[in-house]
Structures are given as C-alpha cells and as structure tokens.
C-alpha positions in Angstrom: 154.6 145.8 97.5 156.8 143.3 99.6 154.4 144.1 102.6 151.8 143.1 100.3 153.5 139.7 99.1 154.5 139.0 103.1 150.6 139.4 103.6 149.3 137.4 100.7 151.7 134.5 101.9 150.4 134.2 105.5 147.2 134.2 104.5 147.7 131.1 102.0 146.2 127.7 103.1 149.9 126.1 102.8 148.7 123.5 105.1 145.9 122.6 102.2 148.5 123.2 99.5 150.7 120.4 101.6 147.9 117.9 101.8 147.2 118.3 98.0 150.7 117.8 97.1 150.8 114.7 99.4 148.0 113.3 97.6 149.5 113.7 94.1 152.4 112.4 95.3 151.0 109.2 96.8 149.0 108.4 94.0 151.9 108.6 91.7 153.6 106.2 93.8 150.9 104.1 94.0 150.2 103.7 90.1 154.0 103.3 89.6 154.4 100.6 92.0 151.5 99.0 90.5 149.7 98.9 93.5 146.8 101.2 91.6 147.3 99.1 88.4 143.9 100.0 86.3 144.5 101.1 82.8 141.9 104.0 83.5 143.1 105.4 86.3 146.8 106.9 84.5 149.5 109.0 87.5 149.2 112.3 87.8 152.7 112.7 85.8 150.4 111.0 82.7 148.2 113.6 83.2 150.3 116.1 83.5 151.6 115.0 79.9 147.9 114.5 78.7 147.4 118.3 79.2 150.5 119.4 77.9 149.7 117.5 74.6 146.1 118.7 74.6 147.2 122.6 75.4 150.1 121.8 72.9 147.4 120.4 69.7 144.9 122.9 68.0 141.3 121.4 66.5 140.4 118.6 64.3 137.5 117.2 62.5 136.2 115.5 65.6 137.1 118.2 68.3 138.2 121.9 68.8 140.9 121.3 70.6 141.2 122.2 74.6 141.1 125.4 74.2 137.9 126.1 71.7 136.4 123.7 74.0 137.2 125.7 76.8 135.9 129.0 75.6 132.3 127.3 74.5 132.2 125.9 78.1 132.9 129.1 79.5 130.9 131.0 77.2 127.7 129.0 77.7 128.5 129.3 81.8 128.6 132.7 82.2 125.3 132.9 79.6 123.6 130.8 81.9 124.8 132.5 84.7 123.9 135.5 83.8 120.3 134.8 82.8 119.8 133.2 86.1 120.7 136.1 88.0 118.3 138.8 86.0 115.7 136.4 86.6 115.7 134.5 89.7 117.2 138.0 91.2 113.8 139.6 90.2 111.6 136.8 90.7 113.2 136.6 94.3 112.5 139.9 95.0 108.9 139.7 93.9 108.3 136.5 95.9 110.2 138.4 99.4 108.2 141.3 99.0 104.9 139.9 98.2 103.0 138.0 100.5 100.3 137.3 97.8 102.5 136.3 94.8 104.8 134.4 97.8 101.7 132.3 98.4 100.9 131.5 94.6 104.2 131.1 94.0 105.8 128.6 96.5 104.2 125.2 95.7 105.3 126.2 91.6 108.8 126.7 92.8 109.0 123.6 94.8 108.0 121.4 92.2 109.8 122.7 89.5 113.8 123.2 91.7 112.9 119.5 92.5 112.6 118.2 88.2 116.1 116.6 88.2 118.1 118.6 85.2 119.6 116.1 83.9 116.2 114.4 83.5 115.3 117.5 81.1 118.8 117.1 78.9 117.3 114.9 75.9 114.3 117.0 76.0 116.3 120.3 75.6 117.9 118.6 72.8 114.9 117.4 71.1 113.4 120.8 71.2 116.5 123.4 70.7 118.6 121.2 69.1 122.4 119.9 70.0 124.0 123.3 70.1 125.2 126.0 72.8 120.9 127.1 73.0 120.4 123.8 75.0 123.2 123.9 76.9 122.6 127.9 78.0 118.7 127.5 78.8 119.5 124.1 80.7 122.4 125.8 82.7 119.9 129.1 83.9 117.1 126.5 84.7 119.2 124.7 87.2 121.1 128.0 88.2 117.9 130.0 88.5 117.1 128.1 91.8 119.7 129.1 94.1 119.4 132.4 93.2 115.9 132.9 93.6 115.7 131.0 96.7 118.3 132.8 98.5 117.2 136.3 97.3 113.9 135.9 98.5 114.9 134.4 102.1 117.0 137.6 102.2 114.1 139.8 101.4 112.0 138.0 104.1 114.9 138.6 106.4 114.9 141.9 106.2 114.7 143.6 110.3 111.8 145.0 111.0 113.7 147.7 112.5 114.7 148.5 109.6 111.1 148.6 107.8 110.2 151.2 110.3 112.9 153.7 109.6 112.2 153.0 106.1 108.1 154.0 107.1 109.5 157.0 109.9 111.4 158.7 107.0 108.3 158.3 104.6 110.2 156.5 101.7 108.8 155.5 98.6 108.5 151.7 98.0 111.3 152.1 95.3 113.1 154.0 97.7 112.7 151.3 100.1 113.8 149.0 98.1 116.5 150.3 96.9 117.9 152.2 99.9 117.0 149.7 102.4 115.9 146.4 101.1 118.3 145.9 98.7 121.2 146.4 101.1 120.0 144.3 103.7 119.4 141.3 100.9 122.8 142.2 99.5 124.6 139.3 101.4 122.2 136.7 100.7 122.1 137.8 97.1 126.2 137.3 96.8 125.5 133.5 98.0 122.4 132.5 95.5 125.1 133.9 93.0 128.2 132.2 93.8 126.2 128.7 94.3 124.3 129.7 90.7 128.0 130.0 89.3 128.5 126.6 90.4 125.5 124.9 89.4 125.6 126.7 86.0 129.3 124.8 85.2 128.1 121.8 86.9 124.5 121.4 84.6 126.5 123.5 81.9 129.3 120.3 81.6 127.0 117.4 82.2 124.4 118.6 79.1 128.0 118.4 77.0 128.9 114.8 77.7 125.4 113.5 77.2 124.6 115.0 73.4 125.9 118.1 73.0 128.6 118.5 70.3 131.5 120.8 71.7 132.6 122.2 75.0 134.6 120.3 78.4 132.1 117.6 78.6 131.5 116.5 75.1 135.6 116.3 75.0 136.4 114.0 77.8 133.9 111.9 76.7 135.7 111.6 73.2 138.9 110.8 75.2 137.0 108.3 76.8 136.0 106.5 74.0 139.2 107.2 71.9 140.9 105.0 75.2 142.9 108.3 76.2 142.9 107.8 80.1 145.5 110.3 80.9 143.8 113.2 78.3 140.5 112.3 79.5 141.7 112.7 83.2 143.4 115.9 82.3 139.9 117.5 80.9 138.9 116.3 84.6 141.0 118.4 85.6 140.3 121.1 83.7 136.8 121.6 84.8 137.4 120.9 88.8 140.5 124.1 88.1 137.5 125.9 86.5 135.3 125.7 89.0 137.7 126.9 92.1 138.6 129.7 89.4 135.0 130.8 89.3 134.5 130.6 92.8 137.7 131.8 94.1 137.3 135.0 91.4 133.8 136.1 92.2 134.6 135.8 96.3 137.6 138.2 95.2 135.2 140.4 93.0 132.7 140.5 96.1 135.3 141.4 98.3 136.2 144.4 96.4 133.1 145.6 95.2 131.3 144.8 98.0 133.9 144.9 101.3 131.2 145.1 103.8 129.1 142.0 102.9 131.6 139.8 101.6 132.2 138.6 105.4 128.6 138.2 105.6 128.4 136.3 102.5 131.4 133.7 103.1 129.8 132.7 106.2 126.7 132.1 105.0 127.5 129.8 102.3 130.2 127.8 104.5 
C-alpha cells in the first residue's frame, strides 16, 4: 500500500499544481490590493465562499440548487454521450468499411458537422421545448461527429497486412470485423469517445445558458442576473472541475479496461 502511494506521488504533476496555486495566489493578491478592481471579478477566497454557500443551500422556487443542477447536467451529458457513442461508432464503422457508403456520406457529414450547434439551440427549444430532451439531442448531435470521424479514420487506417491475415485465415466478414478491425480501431475510437464527452459537456452547458430552464449553465446565468459574481464564478469552477473529472475518469477507465491501447489513445489525443 505504501509503495503504491509512493508511485502515485512520484507520477503526480506537482509542478502543474504549483502553477495553479501560484496563479490563484497572484489573483488573490491583485484583487485584494485593488490592482484588479472589477465588481464582476471576485477573489478566489470570495469564490470559495460562494461555492460553500451554494453547497449548503438547497433548491428554491427559481433554482434546483447546486446539487440538483449538477445532477441534471451530468445526467444529460451522459445520455448525450451514450447516444453519440452508439450512433457515431456504428456510422463510423459503416463509412470506414464501405467505400460506396463513404462516397455518398462524406459530403453530408462535412456539411452537418460544420453547422454551429449554438445556432440550432433556438430551433431545438421551439421543437422540443425548454427541457432536458432538447439538451440531450443537441449534446448528442454535437458529440456525434468526433466519434464518427475518429472511428471512420481508424477503420481506414487498419494495416493492409492485418486484412491479408484475415483473408489467409478465411475469416468471415463478421469475424474480420470483431477480431481484426475492431481491435485495430480501438485506439481511434477511444480518442473519439474522449472528444465526444468534452463536446457533449460544453454543448449541454451552453444550451442551459441560452434558454433551458435548469442545469449548471442556467444556474450560472441566474446568479449573473442576481448580481452575485462570487456564486456565478463558483458555477464556472464547478463546470471546469466537472470537465476535468470526466476526462480523467475516462482515461483511467480506459487504462484499466484496455491497457494495451490506452497509451496509444493518449498520444493520439495530445
């Protein structure tokens, strides 16, 4: 146990932590000395106090509270991400495996993935209303494309030698897909999954900010309207920490479940 804790301590990015602490210290000093004197820019201590206030107070008539908003956003992000993984992964495999489908679909994919999702938010609210359904659909739509493109690119990048081995062994199409293509495409699909998770989080929060009635993004806007900058910044911190936890959690899960491809996926995504 002690040896494992020592290894974790040695791998930890202490220099990066020192930079973050240093930036927060300088920020606190500049605000306290009124070098940065803006009403909408509280000090880190004020933001921490605002975070403590949000954590200790429950829901109200106009807000579900920090924990309720956090639960809503996490649920919508995970639902959107799951939909994007299923549809994007399946479509990416189909496009990568079938040249005819790729020739027909490439232009369509390029057009739809180029559409700014923010411009679609008012349309989604008009169609599905200001609830979680519109948020999930928007998040899934935006997260679909990184998964699809990375999967299709990974399939096209399968070495020809592996395909020759499959032909030599007279594997069927399904066996070739499961035993050759999927393992060789795993790293690219994992990169697409990481990007899709980040995109889903960003789009869901932006959708909440621009018209939906609950979630972290909506709470952030409510605190801004109430002229509570410390609480507003606290929600900004929560969204940032949520993004870090999602990315780190997915990376660690990949390392545990797929130890052979996790290092490759880390290099490709950097």
